[in-house]
N, C-alpha and C positions, 0 to 999 in steps of 0.2 A: 609654818613653812615643813608640812610634813613629808613631802617629798625629799626635801634637802637632808631632812633628819634622818630619812630610811636611807638614803644614799650613804650617808656618812657613817651610819652602822655599818653598812655592807663593807666600806673601805677601812673601817676598825678592824673588821673581822679578816678582811680577804686582802684589799688592795694594797697596803703596806708591805705585806709579805710577798704579793706578787709583782710588785715592781721589779724586784731584782730578777724574778724570775722570767719576766717578759722582757728585761733587758738582754737575756741570753737567747731569746728566741729567735726564728729566722727573719731575716729583714721584712720580708714580704708581709709577715704575718702582724707587724705593728700597724700598719696600713691596710688592713684586711677590709675596713668598711668602704673603702673606695674601690675595690676590687670587683672580681666578678664572683660567681658562685651564688652565698649568701650576702655578698657585699652590695653595693648600690650601683655598680657599673660606671662609677665616675670618672676614672681614668679613661675607660673606653669611650665614654660619651664626649670627653675633650679632643678625642680624635676626629669626630663630626665638626669640629668648630676651629679648626686650624686656620682656616683662610677668613675667618669672620672676627671683626673687631667687636670689643666690648667696651660697655660704659660703666661708670662706678655705681654701685648701688650701695645706700647706706642701710645697715642692720643694726637696730636698736637691740641691744641686750639687758634687759630688765633682770637684774640678778644682784649677788652679793657684792659686786664689784669687779674691776678687771684691772690686772697689772698692765698699764698701757706701756710699759717699757720693756716688756718682754722681748727678746731676741727674736722669737719666731711671729712677732706680731708687728716688726718695724713697717713702717708705711702703711699699716692696716687700720689705724685709728682714727675716728673722725675727727676733724677739727672744724671749730665753729669759726668761719673766717669773719663773722661780724664781732668777734668779741675780742678785746686787748688783754692779754694773760696778766692775771696778778694785779690789776690796777683798782680794784674794788669798786668798779662800775659797771652798771649794766650796759654796756656799750650798744647791743643789739635790742635793748628795750624789750625782751621778751619775758622779762619777769626774774631771771636767774642771773646773779652777778658771776662774773668769770667763769661761765659753763663753756669753757674752751673745748672740752672732750665728752661732755654730758652734764649730769646732775645726780647729787647725792641726796636722797631724801630721808637719810639716815643719820643726819648730822645737824650741827648747828653752826651759827655765825662765827663762834668761837674757834671753829676748826675740829671740835669733838664729834666723835662717831661713835654711834650704837653698834655694838656686836650682837649680845643675846638679847632676845625679848620673848614675851610669854607667848604661848600656843594660844589660839583662838579661844578654845574652850575654857581656858584659864580666864581670859578677860570675860568671858560671858559670864562665868561663874563668880568672879568678883563683882560685877554690876549687879547680879541678882542677890547676893549673899545678904546685903542688909535687909531685904525684903522677905526673905524666905528662912534664913539661917535661924534656927532655935525655935521655929514656929511649929505648932502642932499640925502635921501635915494632914490629920485626919479633918482638920477644919478648914483645909483650903481645897477651893473649887479647881478641878483639874483642868485649869487653862493651857493654853500652847506654851505661853510663857513659864509657867510652873513645870510642866513636862520637860521643857528644854533644861531648865535648872537642874532637875533631879538627872536629867541624861549627863550633863557635862560633869555635874558634882561626882556621880560614879565614875566616870571615865578618868577625871584628875585623880581622885583619889586612889582608884585601880593602879594608875601609872606611877604615882607616888610609890605605892607599895611594892611595886616591880624594881625600882631603882634603889630605894632606902638600904635595903640589906647589903648592897655593895659597898656603901659609905665606909664600913669598918674593914674593908680589905681591899682599899684603892690601891695600895703597893704592890698588888698582884697583877695589875693592869700596865698597859703602856700609857704614855703622856696624852695621846689622843683619846683613849677610851677613857681615861679619868675625867679629862674635860667634858666628855660626853655626859658622863653620870652626872657630875657635880652642877653642870649647867641645867641639866633638867630639874634638879632639886633647888637650885638657888635662883634660877631664872624662869625656864618654860613653863614650870607646873606650881610656879609660888606666886598666889594671889595677892602677896605683900609688895611685890615687886613692880614698879611703875616704870614702864617700859616706854614711857613718852617724856618722862622728866628732863632726861638730857637733850631732847629734840627743843621740848617748848611749846610745841603748838597744841591745838585742840583736835584730837583725832576724829571728833565725831562731826566736826565743823569743816565741810569739803570746801568753803570760801576761804578759808584760813589757809593762804598758800606760801605765805612768807618764811619758809624754814628751808632748812638744809644747807649744803654748802657744794663746792665745785670739787671735793675729794671723792673721785669716781673709783678709786680703789678700796678705800676703806680698810678695817683691820684684818679681814679675813677673805680674800679674794680668790681663794682655790677653785670654789664652784664655777664662779663667774669667767675665770681665766679660762678654765678647762673648756666651758662652753664656746666662749669666743675662739678659742683656738681650732674646735671642731668646724666651726664656720669658715673662719679666715687666715689659719696658720698658712705660713708661706709654702707653697707647694713646690717639692721637688729639690729642697735645700738640705735634706738629710738628717733635718733636726725633728725630733718627735715624729708626730703623725702629720700628713698633710691635711690643710683644710680643703673644705668641700668646694667654695666658691674661690674665685682668682682675683676678682677685679671688685673687691668689697670695702667699706670703710666701717668699724665698730663703734657704735655709739654706746657707751656704758652709761646706764641709768640705775643708779643703785636703790633698791626698794626692798630688799629681801635680806633679812637678818638670819640670824642663829636662831631660829624659833619660827612664829607664824608671821607672815608678811601682813600689814595693816591694809584694809580695803582702800583707805583714802589715799595710801602712798602709790599703790598699784593702778589706781582711777587716775591719779595725776601723772605718774609715771608714763602710761598709755597715751595720755595728751601731749606729753612733754614730746615724746616720740614722733608721734605725727606731726606736730607743729613745727617741728626742726628738721624735718626731711627724711625721716625714715620710711622706707618702702615695705620693710619686713621686721616685725617685732618677734624675737624669740623670748618665751616665758617658761622657762623652766621651775616652775614652784606651783604650789597649790595646796588646798587645805580642805578640811571637811565642814566647815562652817563659814559663812560670810554674812555678818550681820548687814552689811550694807550693800550687799549683792545687786541691788537694782543702780546705786550708783556706778559700779563697775561696769554694768551692763551699758549705762549710758555712755562711759568713755570707750568701751568697746564698739557701741554702734557709731559712735564718733570717728574712730578709727575706720570702721567699714564704710561710713560716708564719704572718706577720703581716698578710698581704694587702697588701704594699706591692709598687707595680709598679716595676720597675727598666728603664730605658731605655738601650740602649748602642750608641754609633757603631760600625759595622761595620768600619771602618779605611780607609784611604788606600792600599793597595798594589794595587789592580786585582786581586786576588785571590779565588779561590772559597773561602770560609771552610768550606765543606762540607768540604774537603779539606785546608786549611790553617787552623786554628783563629787567631782573634784574641782573645787573652785579656783580660779574662774572659768565659766564654762560657757558654750555657746547655746546650751539647751536650758535655758531659764524656763522656770514653770510660767511665767508671764508671756513667754514667747512661743508661738507656735512651731516657727520653724528655725533652724540654727541660723546663725549669723553668717553670711556667705562667705567673707573674708577671714576664714578660722579654718585651722588644721588641728586636730588632737591627735598626738602621735604615742603609739605604744613601741615597745621596746623588743627587739630581735638579737639572736646571737649568730656568731659565725657557725655554728653546729647544725647543719641540715637535719640531724636525728631530733634535736631538741630546739627547734626554732625561736620559739616563744620563750622570752626571758621569765622566768617564775615568779618574779617581782612584779612584773608588768600590769597594770590596770588594762581592762578592754571594754569594749562595748560595741554591739552590732550598729547602734545608731549615734552613740557619742563619740566613738574613736575613728579615726578616717584611714590612717595607714600605720604601719608598723615601719621601723628603721632601726638600724643597728645601736645598741645601746648596752652593750656587754663587753668587758674587756676593751674598752677605748683607751687608746695611748695619745694623750695630747699633752697639752701645755698647762703648768700651773706656775705660782708667783715665784720670782728670783729666777727666771728663765730656766727653770726645772721643767720636768716632764713626769706624768704619773699614769698609771693605768686605773682607770674609774669606771663605774656602770651605774645605769639608771635610766628610767625615761628622760631624766635631766640630760643625758647624753643623745638620745634618740630625736628629741627635739631640734636641737640646732643642726643635726644631720640634715633634716627637711628645710629649716631655716636656710641653711647654705644653698641647698638646691634651689630653693625659691629665689634667692638672690642671684645664683649663678646664671639661672634661666632669664631672669629678667634683665641681666647685665647684657647678655647676646642677643636677647629678644626685646629691645626696648620698647617697639611698637604695642607689644601685648600688655594687655591690662593684668593685675595681680590676680583678677579672677580667673582669666584665661590660663596665667600661669599654674593658679590653683588646679584648675580641671585638668591640665597637661599631667600634673603629678599624680592626681588620683585616678586618672584615666589610663595611665600606662603601667601601673604596678606589676611586678611578678606575681601572678596569683599563685597563693599557697593555700593547700587545702587545710591546713593546720589552722589558718585565718578564717575560715569561712563564715563563723559565728562570732569572731572577735572584734572585727572592723568592719565598716561599710563597703571598703574598696576590696576586702579579702586578699589583701597583699602586700608586699614590701615595696618601698620605694626603689624604682628603676630609672636612673639618670639618663642612661642611654636611650632608652625608651621614649622619656619626658622630652629629650632634645629632639627627636625625631617628631613627637606630637607638636611642639612649637613650631618646628619647620613646617610641617604640613598647615598649622593655623596661619603663620606668618604669609605662606604662599596664597591661601585662601583669602586673605586681605589684598 
């Protein structure tokens, strides 16, 4: 999960120090992303909806887990009414036992949960080592597989060489940074680490679905809780930042470890969300390699066929995803046109003079819109709050917008909601070649677009 790792690197260097700084900021600046100017005009948009009733919309957060007891998410967590809690019976017969608030694909029936996992390039290297390690490369035909082996081997070795020197001076760093460094050496880049041993499934068999547990928080829910808060934190209560959407329920689907997510977990997580009523799926994760991308594509097309909108973070590598994909993606090589029910989101800042976040990926074809993703103050576990940044934060902004629009305009399809979001952006000259809409999300304009669509029907 390269995006989350980049995001964690940012907070190790910046956000921990900046939390106290932003606690002293002017009250309005903590919620800038819902305001006007470089914000999304969310608060202004609600003024257009005062006399309109809303319906509840379920938003699935496929992430590291969510603190479902957070004070700012009270009443905002999805409940599977077909399931009786903790009776160890699959009451609704959906294949998942006691999935009251979602499902955890990173655990086992004993209640144990995976935290750190390998990067995908580490998994690929491990799978190919027996075949190519120690073999005279001059005797090997340069097949696509061998070229991939050379590529990931070089990347893994180079990254290990970057982190290894710091092991002798760990006492110079804070606890979070130390963990970040040692996790890379011990788990993420370690070909000898079996990251599926605890879970016990076969990650190459997509029909092997009987794994996981109902613990939707997991051992480290910081990322997922922040994402959930951006979408759904209680508005106007003075705690943290306000959520974008008002009448929503968060379904927590844990599939993103400290490391790269597994293609199988992602595919099953998407299908779980769709089959259990989510109309919007937020995916604040991504990676450079996807061995089973066609299986993930099948799940994406399944969600698309059910009219479910998928919102995905474009990534934090400052790269052009038209050229270098950030998986999962709607632009697979075997698919000529993008998946319709898909939005890829870049990150913007609150600074009009430097609107595009320096870390954000971009792509005139592959990225749809930009949304606030820098200096975002919202919920983290233990009813706390923190200032974080990344396209991981920009994606739930748009997922929240989509859910908010669907709740007030239930007769509109998610495809129409998507069109309203993309067609009503605030056009920004800086984004002319960085995304296909050329702009940042404007909720006020999107509401007016939905009003027009609703009137037209």
